C-alpha positions as CSV (number, residue, x, y, z in Angstrom):
1,X,0.0,0.0,0.0
2,X,1.1,3.6,-0.6
3,X,0.6,6.7,1.4
4,X,-1.7,9.2,-0.3
5,X,0.3,12.3,0.2
6,X,-1.9,14.3,-2.3
7,X,-4.9,13.6,-0.1
8,X,-3.0,14.5,3.0
9,X,-1.6,17.8,1.7
10,X,-4.9,19.0,0.2
11,X,-7.0,18.0,3.2
12,X,-4.8,19.6,5.8
13,X,-4.4,22.7,3.6
14,X,-8.2,22.9,3.4
15,X,-8.9,22.4,7.1
16,X,-6.3,24.9,8.1
17,X,-8.2,27.7,6.3
18,X,-10.8,29.8,8.1
19,X,-14.3,28.5,7.1
20,X,-15.0,31.9,5.5
21,X,-12.5,31.0,2.7
22,X,-13.1,27.3,2.3
23,X,-15.7,27.8,-0.4
24,X,-12.9,29.0,-2.7
25,X,-10.9,25.8,-2.2
26,X,-13.6,23.2,-2.5
27,X,-11.6,21.3,-5.0
28,X,-9.0,20.4,-2.4
29,X,-11.7,18.0,-1.0
30,X,-13.1,16.6,-4.3
31,X,-9.9,16.2,-6.4
32,X,-8.8,13.1,-4.6
33,X,-11.5,11.1,-6.3
34,X,-9.8,11.5,-9.6
35,X,-6.9,9.2,-8.6
36,X,-8.2,7.5,-5.4
37,X,-8.3,4.1,-7.0
38,X,-5.1,4.2,-9.1
39,X,-3.1,2.7,-6.1
40,X,-4.0,0.9,-2.9
41,X,-3.8,4.0,-0.8
42,X,-3.4,4.8,2.9
43,X,-4.8,8.1,4.1
44,X,-2.0,9.4,6.4
45,X,-2.3,11.8,9.3
46,X,1.2,10.9,10.4
47,X,4.0,12.0,12.8
48,X,5.6,14.0,9.9
49,X,2.7,16.5,10.2
50,X,3.0,17.2,13.9
51,X,6.7,18.0,14.3
52,X,9.2,20.7,13.4
53,X,6.9,23.6,14.1
54,X,4.1,22.2,11.9
55,X,1.9,22.2,15.0
56,X,-0.3,19.5,16.4
57,X,-3.4,18.4,14.6
58,X,-5.8,20.4,16.7
59,X,-3.6,23.5,16.6
60,X,-3.7,23.5,12.8
61,X,-7.5,24.1,13.0
62,X,-8.9,27.6,12.8
63,X,-11.4,29.2,15.3
64,X,-11.8,29.1,19.0
65,X,-11.3,26.0,21.2
66,X,-14.7,24.6,20.5
67,X,-14.3,25.1,16.7
68,X,-10.8,23.6,16.7
69,X,-12.1,20.4,18.3
70,X,-15.1,20.3,16.1
71,X,-12.8,20.6,13.1
72,X,-10.7,17.7,14.3
73,X,-13.9,15.5,14.7
74,X,-14.9,16.6,11.1
75,X,-11.4,15.9,9.7
76,X,-11.3,12.4,11.3
77,X,-14.8,11.6,10.1
78,X,-13.9,12.7,6.6
79,X,-10.8,10.5,6.7
80,X,-12.7,7.5,8.0
81,X,-15.4,7.7,5.4
82,X,-13.1,8.5,2.5
83,X,-12.0,5.5,0.4
84,X,-8.6,4.2,1.5
85,X,-7.1,2.7,4.7
86,X,-6.5,5.0,7.6
87,X,-3.4,6.1,9.6
88,X,-3.7,8.4,12.6
89,X,-0.6,9.3,14.7
90,X,-0.9,9.0,18.4
91,X,-2.2,12.1,20.2
92,X,-4.5,13.1,17.4
93,X,-7.3,10.9,18.8
94,X,-7.6,13.1,21.9
95,X,-6.5,16.4,20.6
96,X,-3.0,16.9,22.1
97,X,-2.1,20.5,21.9
98,X,1.7,20.1,21.8
99,X,3.7,18.8,18.9
100,X,5.1,15.3,19.2
101,X,8.3,15.1,21.1
102,X,10.1,11.8,21.0
103,X,11.7,12.6,24.3
104,X,8.4,13.1,26.2
105,X,5.3,11.1,26.7
106,X,1.9,12.0,25.3
107,X,-0.1,14.5,27.4
108,X,-2.6,11.9,28.7
109,X,-3.8,14.2,31.4
110,X,-5.8,16.0,28.7
111,X,-8.1,13.0,28.7
112,X,-9.3,14.1,32.1
113,X,-10.7,17.2,30.4
114,X,-14.3,16.7,29.3
115,X,-13.8,18.1,25.7
116,X,-10.7,16.0,25.0
117,X,-12.3,12.9,26.6
118,X,-15.3,13.5,24.3
119,X,-13.0,13.6,21.2
120,X,-11.4,10.3,22.3
121,X,-14.9,8.8,22.6
122,X,-15.8,10.0,19.1
123,X,-12.7,8.4,17.6
124,X,-13.7,5.2,19.4
125,X,-17.2,5.4,17.8
126,X,-15.6,6.1,14.4
127,X,-13.5,3.0,14.7
128,X,-16.4,0.9,15.7
129,X,-18.5,2.2,12.8
130,X,-15.7,1.5,10.3
131,X,-15.3,-2.1,11.7
132,X,-19.0,-2.9,11.8
133,X,-20.1,-1.4,8.4
134,X,-18.7,-3.2,5.4
135,X,-19.7,-0.3,3.2
136,X,-16.9,1.7,4.7
137,X,-14.1,-0.8,4.2
138,X,-15.1,-3.5,1.7
139,X,-14.2,-1.4,-1.4
140,X,-11.6,1.0,0.0
141,X,-9.5,0.4,-3.2
142,X,-12.4,0.2,-5.7
143,X,-14.6,2.9,-7.2
144,X,-17.6,0.6,-6.9
145,X,-17.7,1.5,-3.2
146,X,-18.2,5.2,-3.7
147,X,-20.8,7.5,-5.4
148,X,-21.1,11.3,-5.1
149,X,-24.5,12.7,-4.2
150,X,-23.4,16.4,-4.3
151,X,-19.8,17.5,-4.7
152,X,-20.6,20.9,-6.2
153,X,-22.0,22.9,-3.3
154,X,-18.9,25.0,-2.8
155,X,-20.9,28.1,-1.8
156,X,-22.2,26.3,1.4
157,X,-19.0,24.2,1.8
158,X,-21.0,21.0,2.0
159,X,-20.4,17.5,0.6
160,X,-22.4,14.4,0.4
161,X,-21.6,10.9,-0.9
162,X,-22.5,7.2,-0.6
163,X,-20.3,4.4,0.6
164,X,-21.6,1.0,-0.4
165,X,-20.9,-2.7,-0.5
166,X,-22.9,-5.8,-1.0
167,X,-26.3,-4.0,-1.1
168,X,-25.6,-1.9,2.0
169,X,-25.3,1.9,1.7
170,X,-24.2,4.6,4.1
171,X,-24.9,8.3,3.3
172,X,-22.2,10.7,4.5
173,X,-23.0,14.4,4.7
174,X,-20.5,17.1,5.7
175,X,-20.8,20.8,6.7
176,X,-17.4,22.4,6.7
177,X,-18.5,25.7,8.1
178,X,-19.7,26.8,11.6
179,X,-23.1,27.8,10.1
180,X,-26.1,25.7,10.9
181,X,-27.8,24.7,7.6
182,X,-31.5,24.7,8.4
183,X,-33.8,23.2,5.8
184,X,-30.9,21.5,3.9
185,X,-32.2,19.2,1.3
186,X,-30.2,16.1,0.4
187,X,-30.8,13.6,-2.4
188,X,-31.2,10.0,-1.2
189,X,-31.2,6.7,-3.0
190,X,-34.6,5.6,-1.8
191,X,-37.6,6.7,0.2
192,X,-38.2,5.6,3.8
193,X,-36.6,5.9,7.1
194,X,-32.9,6.5,7.6
195,X,-31.2,5.9,11.0
196,X,-28.5,8.4,12.0
197,X,-25.6,6.1,12.6
198,X,-23.2,8.9,13.6
199,X,-23.4,12.6,14.3
200,X,-20.1,14.3,15.0
201,X,-22.0,17.2,16.6
202,X,-23.6,15.0,19.2
203,X,-23.2,16.5,22.7
204,X,-21.6,13.2,23.8
205,X,-18.6,14.1,21.6
206,X,-18.4,17.7,22.6
207,X,-20.8,19.0,19.9
208,X,-23.6,21.5,20.1
209,X,-26.4,19.0,19.6
210,X,-28.2,21.3,17.1
211,X,-30.9,19.5,15.2
212,X,-30.0,16.2,16.9
213,X,-32.2,13.4,15.6
214,X,-32.1,9.7,15.7
215,X,-33.7,9.2,12.3
216,X,-34.9,11.1,9.2
217,X,-37.6,10.3,6.6
218,X,-37.0,10.5,2.9
219,X,-39.9,11.5,0.7
220,X,-40.7,10.7,-2.9
221,X,-39.1,13.9,-4.3
222,X,-36.1,13.6,-6.6
223,X,-33.1,15.8,-5.9
224,X,-29.5,15.9,-7.0
225,X,-30.0,13.1,-9.4
226,X,-31.5,10.8,-6.7
227,X,-35.0,9.4,-6.7
228,X,-35.8,10.6,-3.1
229,X,-34.7,13.4,-0.7
230,X,-35.1,14.7,2.8
231,X,-34.9,18.0,4.5
232,X,-32.5,18.0,7.4
233,X,-30.8,20.3,9.8
234,X,-27.1,20.1,9.0
235,X,-25.1,20.9,12.2
236,X,-22.1,23.2,12.3
237,X,-18.6,21.8,11.5
238,X,-20.1,18.4,11.5
239,X,-20.8,15.2,9.6
240,X,-23.8,12.8,9.6
241,X,-23.8,9.1,8.6
242,X,-27.2,7.9,7.6
243,X,-28.3,4.3,6.9
244,X,-31.6,3.2,5.3
245,X,-33.8,1.1,7.6
246,X,-37.2,0.5,6.0
247,X,-40.0,2.0,3.8
248,X,-42.2,3.0,6.7
């Protein structure tokens, strides 16, 4: 397997920008799909990026303390749902502020702080989701496992796509700004009830809990090239993972 340095450079450059300017750099998120299946790629957030004054992962993020941690949750969710195997260097999973120092231990005391402990819990849930849902890992190296829903909404800095395998589909929706998107319509592959499998803005993970719901219902209204759609509240600096349950 090969480290996907293009994905890493583009993604970290995008996330380091203030959300006000992200709409002008939307292609840094979407371009990776042009070459994502040309090699068996690993998506690296490695030790190389948290040393030599490059700053720790959380310190690369813009905004206040809450926004920085929300951006880290969003970044890790984007990494976990993007095709390719994952690499996350130690300390990133709980938001270590200091750069990595090979002569010092990690700052584990941060895990006693509620916000950092919540980030650690979120990463645990991400790992469990990746392990339990074959749609997220079965076709990491094959384009059959990925479909865009909407990759063109640069003005709102949102993205949505499908990960799929063996008849199972997960809908991944991202909001890369701190603006709550009320009345946000998303195209969906079928009508019926969708469970919210993960919400990075859940208060359990240090999020705001805006528009928190356990499920949504898709209606028979085509949108974004899909046969159905739903109107949702898209939380700030957050991602949602939806899974179809039934037609009721």
